[in-house]
C-alpha positions as CSV (number, residue, x, y, z in Angstrom):
1,M,0.1,0.3,-0.1
2,S,1.7,3.2,-1.2
3,K,2.5,6.1,1.4
4,T,-0.5,8.4,-0.1
5,Y,-2.9,5.6,-0.6
6,S,-2.8,5.1,3.4
7,K,-3.1,8.6,4.7
8,T,-5.9,9.2,2.2
9,R,-7.7,6.3,3.9
10,I,-7.0,7.2,7.4
11,L,-7.7,11.2,6.4
12,V,-11.4,9.6,5.3
13,E,-11.8,7.5,8.0
14,C,-11.6,10.2,10.2
15,A,-13.7,12.7,7.9
16,L,-16.0,9.7,8.6
17,M,-15.6,9.5,12.3
18,I,-16.2,13.4,12.3
19,A,-19.3,13.0,10.5
20,I,-21.2,10.3,12.4
21,G,-20.0,12.1,15.6
22,T,-21.7,15.4,14.7
23,V,-24.7,13.2,13.9
24,L,-24.6,11.5,17.2
25,S,-23.7,15.1,19.1
26,N,-27.2,16.4,17.9
27,I,-29.1,13.4,19.9
28,K,-29.3,14.6,23.2
29,I,-30.8,12.7,25.9
30,F,-30.7,15.7,27.6
31,T,-29.4,19.2,27.5
32,M,-28.1,21.6,30.3
33,P,-29.3,25.3,30.3
34,N,-25.6,27.1,29.6
35,G,-24.7,24.8,27.4
36,G,-23.2,20.9,27.4
37,S,-25.4,17.5,26.8
38,V,-25.3,14.0,27.3
39,T,-25.5,12.6,23.5
40,L,-25.9,9.3,22.1
41,L,-22.0,8.1,22.1
42,S,-21.1,10.9,20.7
43,M,-16.9,10.9,21.8
44,L,-17.0,7.5,20.6
45,P,-15.7,7.9,17.3
46,F,-12.6,10.2,18.2
47,V,-11.7,7.4,20.9
48,L,-12.1,4.9,17.9
49,V,-9.8,7.2,15.6
50,S,-6.9,7.7,18.6
51,F,-6.9,3.5,19.3
52,R,-6.8,3.3,15.4
53,H,-4.5,5.7,14.4
54,G,-2.6,6.8,17.4
55,V,-2.6,10.2,19.2
56,K,-1.1,12.1,16.1
57,W,-4.2,11.7,14.4
58,G,-7.1,11.4,17.2
59,L,-5.6,15.3,17.9
60,F,-6.3,16.2,14.7
61,T,-9.5,14.8,14.1
62,G,-10.1,16.0,17.5
63,F,-9.4,19.6,16.2
64,V,-11.2,19.8,12.9
65,N,-14.1,18.3,15.3
66,G,-13.9,21.3,17.5
67,C,-13.8,23.7,15.2
68,L,-17.1,22.3,13.6
69,Q,-19.1,21.9,16.3
70,M,-18.2,25.4,17.1
71,L,-19.4,26.4,13.5
72,L,-22.6,24.8,14.5
73,G,-23.3,25.9,17.9
74,F,-21.0,28.9,19.3
75,W,-22.4,30.3,22.2
76,A,-20.0,32.7,24.1
77,P,-20.6,34.7,26.8
78,P,-20.7,38.1,28.0
79,T,-16.5,38.3,28.2
80,P,-14.8,41.3,29.2
81,T,-11.5,40.7,27.2
82,F,-10.4,38.7,24.7
83,L,-8.4,37.0,26.1
84,Y,-11.5,35.2,28.2
85,F,-13.0,34.8,25.1
86,L,-10.0,33.4,23.4
87,G,-10.1,31.1,26.7
88,E,-13.4,29.9,25.9
89,I,-12.8,28.7,22.6
90,L,-9.7,27.1,23.2
91,L,-11.5,25.5,26.7
92,D,-15.4,24.4,25.4
93,Y,-14.0,23.5,21.8
94,I,-10.7,22.8,20.4
95,V,-8.6,21.6,23.5
96,A,-11.9,19.8,24.7
97,F,-12.8,17.9,21.8
98,M,-8.9,17.0,21.3
99,A,-8.5,15.4,24.6
100,L,-10.7,12.8,23.2
101,G,-7.7,11.8,20.8
102,T,-5.1,10.6,23.9
103,A,-7.6,7.8,24.6
104,E,-4.5,5.6,22.8
105,L,-2.0,7.4,24.9
106,F,-3.7,6.2,28.1
107,A,-4.4,2.7,26.6
108,R,-0.2,1.8,26.1
109,P,1.0,0.6,29.5
110,F,-1.9,-1.9,30.0
111,K,-1.3,-5.6,28.5
112,N,-4.6,-6.6,28.6
113,R,-6.4,-4.6,25.8
114,M,-9.9,-4.0,27.2
115,V,-8.7,-2.7,30.2
116,G,-6.7,-0.1,27.9
117,V,-9.3,0.5,26.0
118,A,-11.4,1.5,29.5
119,F,-8.7,3.4,31.0
120,G,-8.0,5.4,28.0
121,T,-11.4,6.2,26.9
122,F,-12.1,7.4,30.6
123,M,-9.2,9.3,31.0
124,A,-9.6,10.9,27.3
125,G,-12.9,12.2,28.6
126,F,-12.2,13.3,32.2
127,L,-9.5,15.3,30.2
128,R,-12.4,17.2,28.5
129,F,-14.4,17.0,31.6
130,M,-11.3,19.2,33.0
131,C,-11.5,21.4,30.2
132,S,-15.2,22.2,30.7
133,F,-14.1,22.5,34.2
134,L,-11.9,25.3,33.8
135,S,-13.5,26.8,31.3
136,G,-16.4,27.1,34.3
137,V,-14.1,28.4,36.9
138,L,-12.2,31.4,34.5
139,V,-14.9,32.1,32.0
140,W,-18.1,31.6,32.8
141,G,-18.0,32.1,36.4
142,N,-20.1,34.6,36.5
143,L,-23.0,32.3,36.4
144,N,-22.4,30.9,39.3
145,E,-25.9,31.2,41.4
146,G,-24.5,32.4,44.6
147,L,-21.6,29.2,44.6
148,S,-18.1,29.6,44.6
149,A,-17.0,29.8,40.6
150,W,-15.3,26.4,41.9
151,T,-18.0,24.0,42.8
152,Y,-20.5,25.7,40.5
153,S,-18.0,24.5,37.7
154,L,-17.4,21.4,39.4
155,V,-21.4,20.2,39.7
156,Y,-22.3,21.9,36.7
157,N,-19.9,20.3,33.9
158,A,-20.1,16.7,36.1
159,S,-23.8,16.8,35.7
160,Y,-23.5,16.2,32.0
161,M,-19.6,15.0,31.2
162,L,-19.8,12.1,33.9
163,P,-22.7,10.2,32.1
164,E,-21.4,11.2,28.7
165,T,-18.1,9.6,29.6
166,L,-19.6,6.7,31.7
167,L,-21.9,5.6,28.4
168,T,-18.6,6.1,26.3
169,L,-16.7,4.0,28.5
170,V,-19.1,1.1,28.4
171,A,-19.8,1.4,24.9
172,A,-16.2,1.2,24.4
173,V,-15.9,-2.0,26.3
174,L,-19.2,-3.7,24.9
175,L,-17.5,-2.8,21.6
176,I,-14.2,-4.3,22.1
177,K,-15.9,-7.3,23.3
178,V,-17.8,-7.9,20.3
179,A,-16.0,-6.4,17.6
180,P,-12.1,-6.6,19.4
181,Q,-10.3,-5.8,15.4
182,I,-11.8,-2.2,15.5
183,F,-9.6,-1.1,17.9
184,D,-6.6,-2.7,16.0
185,R,-3.7,-0.2,15.3
186,Q,-3.9,0.6,11.4
187,Y,-0.5,1.3,10.3
188,A,0.1,4.1,8.0
189,A,3.3,4.5,5.7
190,N,5.2,7.5,7.6
């Protein structure tokens, strides 16, 4: 297989995963009032890219998806400076979705592939939660309804990110049980 064909194949697969993730992100189980929702496994395609093609492709796919999600549903809070605005773009969209591409990195130390997939999926979801949490503290802190920004952000973001991460983890474990070849690393010529 030629180098060009292999990279083209990976790009097409990544584009398909972005499309699938976008469709799944619009199937919402419940939505929070100030953004964020539990969806029908919208993080799973990006975790799969990471496991199949590595962190580099996972980060790239997450970056493109973050830009797309921002174009499809960007809502900015009133921010006092451009730095706050930039913080929201990075933490709520770009870095948050790129974090999903790190799943394979966290799975590497585990000899048992299922345990690695479970741990990697959880950690990728946790990193995405941390982005939302930090954004809540740094950018959205003025919506805290009498609580400290730290407490409000923790409770608010955990209320949708924890179920979203656990659903993705369960789906990934079930998927590796029934079709482990889907998680096999696909090597591209560099």
